C-alpha positions, 0 to 999 in steps of 0.5 A, a space after each residue: 502503118 500506124 497502129 493508131 489510125 492505120 494509115 499508109 507509109 506512102 512514099 517517105 522522102 528524106 531531103 527529096 530523096 526516096 527513103 529505103 523501107 522494107 514494106 510488110 503486107 498483112 493478108 486477110 489470113 494474117 500471113 505477111 509478105 515482105 518486098 524491098 524498095 531501096 537504093 539498089 542494094 547499096 549499103 547503110 548503116 542503119 538496119 533495113 527491116 521496117 514492118 509496116 502493116 497495111 491492114 488498119 488498126 482495130 479493123 475487121 479484116 476478113 480472116 483476121 480476128 481482134 487478137 490477131 490484129 493486136 499482136 500485129 500491132 505489137 509487132 510493128 511497135 516492138 520493130 519500131 522500139 528497136 530501132 529507137 534503142 539503136 537511135 538512143 544508143 548512137 546519139 548517147 554515145 555522142 552525148 547528143 541530147 535529143 527532144 521530140 517536139 509534138 503537137 497539132 498542126 498550127 501550135 506555133 512548133 516551127 516559130 517556137 524552134 526558130 526562136 529557140 535556135 536564135 537564142 541558143 546561137 553561141 551557146 549550143 550547137 543545134 540540128 533539126 529534123 523535120 517531120 511533114 507529109 509534104 513540102 520542105 518549108 519548115 526545113 527551109 525555115 530552120 536553115 535560114 536561122 543557120 541550123 543544119 535541118 533535114 527534111 522527112 516527108 512521110 507521104 501518107 503517114 502521119 508520123 515519124 518513126 525511129 527508122 526514118 529518124 535513123 536514116 536522117 541521122 545518117 545524113 546529118 553531121 551531128 556534133 558531139 555534146 549538141 542538141 538534136 530537135 525533132 519536129 514531129 508532124 503535126 498530130 496529137 494522136 499517132 506520134 504518142 506511140 512511136 519512140 524515136 530514140 529521144 530523150 523526152 517528148 515535149 508537147 506544144 499547146 497554143 492558147 488559140 486551142 481548147 484548154 481541154 486538149 490534154 484530156 481529149 488527147 490523153 496519151 500525147 500529154 501522158 507521153 510528154 515530159 513537158 508541156 509548152 503553152 505557146 502563144 501566151 501573147 494572145 491570152 488578153 484576147 482569148 477565153 482560154 483558161 491557163 489553170 484549167 489547161 494545167 488541171 487538164 494536162 496534170 489529170 492525165 500526167 500528174 508529173 508533166 512539167 508546164 512553162 508558159 511561153 511566146 515565141 513572138 515576145 520571148 515570154 518564157 523563153 529563158 525558162 524553156 532554155 534553162 529546162 533544156 540545160 537542166 534536162 541535158 545535164 541529167 542526160 549526161 550524168 545518166 550516160 
C-alpha cells in the first residue's frame, strides 16, 4: 500500500516476470494476515517480507482509529526503510552511485536520461531501473542507447519501493564504481515517502508545468537534493517564471540546488554531469 494515497500493489512485474511479494492485509479490527505470492519457494538473496496494507492511508475503516492507521503507515515505511538500508549497503560495497529521478508525468525524465547516458559514454558505466505502472516502452528506449535497463511495472501501485528495487538489482549486472539511475513512476506525491537506497533524489520540473509545483507538492521538493528545470529551450514560448519557480523550491527546501537544462538542445547538461561527478566523489569519500 502507498501510505499517502492508499493504492494497492497490483501485480508487480520485473521485466515481465511476477515479482515475489508477501502481502499483508489489514482487517477492520486492525489484525493482519499475510499470504505469500512467490516463485514456488525459490531462494533469493533479497529478503521476502514486504508489508502492504490494503486499508487506504488516513481511511476511516470501521474499527480502525486514526492512531492505529498512523501506526500501520509507520510500520510500512519502517519495513521499506529496512530494505532501503540493505540496498544502500550493497550498492556502497561496490562503489555504485545511485540517483532516484522523480517527477510528474511528461516532465521529460526518459529523454533527459537518454541524453545523459549518451554524454557519459566512455566516461562512466550507467545502468537503469525503469518504473512505470504498465509497458516497457521506457526501458526499451534506454536499451536503445546501449545501457542495460530493467523494467519494473507496478500495476496498481503509484511508486517504486525498496523491495522492488532490491529484486531488480539482483537481475542486473551492476559494475563496480558505476552509476545506477532509477527512473521512478511519474508522480510528485507518493515517491517522496519511499527511500529506495539511493544517494539522492533528483526532481525534474519541466517549464511546461506551473512554477508553483514546488509549493503544491512540497514533500517531493523537500526530499530532493537537486531540481533539474527541464525543457528550458521552450521558455521563449511560455509565461513560466524561472526565478519564481526557484523561489518556491527554496521556500520548501532552502538547500536545494537548481540546474536549468534542455535535453533537446543540450543546455545545462555539462553542469548536470559535473554535479553527478561531484556528488559521486563525495559518496566515495564517505564510504
